[in-house]
C-alpha positions in Angstrom: 92.0 111.1 95.6 92.9 114.3 93.9 93.1 116.1 97.3 95.3 113.4 98.7 97.6 113.5 95.7 97.9 117.3 95.9 98.8 117.1 99.6 101.5 114.5 98.9 103.0 116.3 95.9 103.0 119.8 97.3 104.0 119.0 100.9 107.3 120.6 101.9 107.5 118.5 105.2 108.5 115.3 103.3 109.6 114.2 99.9 106.3 112.7 98.6 105.7 110.9 95.3 102.5 109.4 93.8 102.4 106.1 92.1 99.5 105.7 89.6 99.4 102.1 88.3 97.2 101.1 85.4 95.1 97.9 85.6 97.3 95.5 87.6 97.4 91.8 86.8 99.4 88.8 88.0 100.6 87.8 91.5 97.6 87.1 93.7 95.1 87.4 90.8 93.7 90.5 89.5 90.5 91.8 88.0 90.7 89.8 84.8 90.9 86.3 86.3 87.1 86.2 86.8 87.0 85.6 83.0 88.9 82.3 83.5 86.0 81.2 85.8 83.4 82.2 83.3 85.2 80.4 80.4 85.4 77.2 82.3 81.6 77.4 82.8 81.1 77.9 79.1 80.0 81.6 78.8 82.0 84.7 79.1 80.3 88.0 79.5 82.2 91.2 78.6 81.1 94.2 80.7 79.4 96.8 78.4 80.4 96.9 74.8 84.0 95.9 75.5 85.2 98.8 73.4 86.8 100.7 76.3 90.6 100.7 76.3 92.9 99.8 79.2 96.6 100.2 80.0 97.9 97.3 82.1 100.9 96.4 84.2 102.0 93.1 85.7 102.4 93.2 89.4 106.1 92.3 89.2 106.8 95.2 86.9 104.8 97.5 89.2 106.8 96.3 92.2 110.0 97.1 90.2 108.6 100.6 89.6 108.0 101.1 93.4 111.5 100.0 94.2 113.0 102.3 91.6 110.9 105.3 92.9 111.8 104.6 96.5 115.5 104.2 95.8 115.8 107.2 93.5 117.4 110.3 95.0 114.7 112.6 96.5 115.7 115.6 94.4 115.0 113.5 91.3 111.5 112.3 92.3 110.0 114.4 95.1 106.8 116.1 94.2 106.2 114.0 91.1 103.6 111.4 90.0 104.6 108.3 88.0 102.4 106.1 85.8 103.3 102.4 85.3 102.0 100.5 82.4 102.9 98.2 79.5 103.4 99.9 76.1 100.5 98.2 74.4 96.9 99.2 75.0 94.0 96.8 74.4 90.2 96.9 74.4 88.5 95.1 77.3 86.9 92.8 74.7 90.3 91.8 73.4 91.6 91.1 76.9 88.6 89.1 77.8 88.8 87.1 74.6 92.5 86.3 75.2 91.7 85.1 78.8 88.8 83.0 77.5 90.9 81.5 74.8 93.7 80.6 77.3 91.2 78.9 79.5 89.6 77.0 76.7 92.9 75.8 75.4 93.9 74.8 78.9 97.3 76.1 77.9 100.1 74.4 79.8 98.0 72.8 82.5 100.4 70.0 82.7 98.4 67.4 80.9 98.6 66.2 77.3 96.3 67.7 74.7 94.3 64.5 74.6 92.2 65.6 77.6 91.8 69.2 76.5 94.9 70.2 78.5 93.2 70.3 81.9 93.9 68.4 85.0 90.7 66.4 85.2 89.2 68.7 87.9 86.9 71.4 86.5 85.5 70.6 83.1 86.9 73.0 80.5 85.3 73.1 77.1 87.7 71.7 74.4 89.2 74.1 72.0 86.7 72.9 69.4 83.8 74.2 71.6 84.8 77.7 72.8 82.7 79.4 75.4 80.1 81.8 74.3 81.6 85.3 74.4 79.1 88.1 74.5 79.0 91.7 75.4 76.5 93.7 77.4 77.3 92.5 80.9 77.1 94.7 84.0 80.2 96.4 85.4 81.5 94.6 88.5 84.0 97.4 89.0 83.4 101.1 88.5 86.5 101.5 86.4 85.4 99.0 83.7 82.8 101.4 82.3 85.5 103.9 81.1 88.8 104.1 79.4 92.0 103.8 81.5 94.9 104.8 79.3 98.1 106.0 80.8 101.6 106.7 79.6 104.7 105.7 81.6 107.2 107.9 79.7 108.2 109.7 82.9 108.8 106.4 84.7 111.1 105.4 81.9 112.9 108.7 81.6 113.3 109.5 85.3 113.5 106.1 86.9 114.8 104.0 84.0 111.8 101.7 84.4 110.9 99.4 81.6 108.2 96.7 82.0 109.5 93.1 81.6 106.1 92.0 80.3 105.0 93.9 77.2 101.5 92.7 76.5 98.8 91.2 78.7 97.4 89.2 75.7 100.7 87.3 75.4 100.7 86.7 79.2 97.2 85.2 79.2 98.3 81.5 78.9 100.8 81.9 81.7 98.3 83.6 83.9 95.8 80.8 83.2 98.4 78.2 84.3 99.1 80.1 87.5 95.4 80.5 88.2 94.7 76.8 87.7 97.6 76.0 90.0 95.9 78.1 92.7 98.3 81.0 92.6 95.5 83.3 91.5 92.3 83.9 93.3 89.4 85.6 91.6 88.4 88.7 93.5 84.9 89.3 91.9 
């Protein structure tokens, strides 16, 4: 990847830019939706200790970043790399816990709270019986065993980019609703 980036950033034959997104969520799913599946089954396993930190970005905000980078004057962006991420950084454990809680609560699934908030399909534990949340699981993705912390100051300063979504933990209930409605597909 480094060689490809160097080629793009240093090439004088075209005005290249590099986009470096953080952990992307939303849209067609994302890496974290697997924890919705696990929560509905009653046990959520956090890869490793869960202490590693992640920057995140919603796919809609990332798309806005791409548009801004493409539409910017070449002399303003050529030969530069841009990071896109929310301003808040969380541990993997906190992200997984928020996703599990959203699934357990059945937030906004379109049903009243009397049935646990779910649609009667898959059995979701009631909020009074949360899933077991434990650490020590294997890493389904190589990136999950390290920190991924980025700063998007340049994207804000040069492109005027500001993420519309500020915190993945606050987005967990909406992401769960979309996942239950079939808009999200677990990729792992």
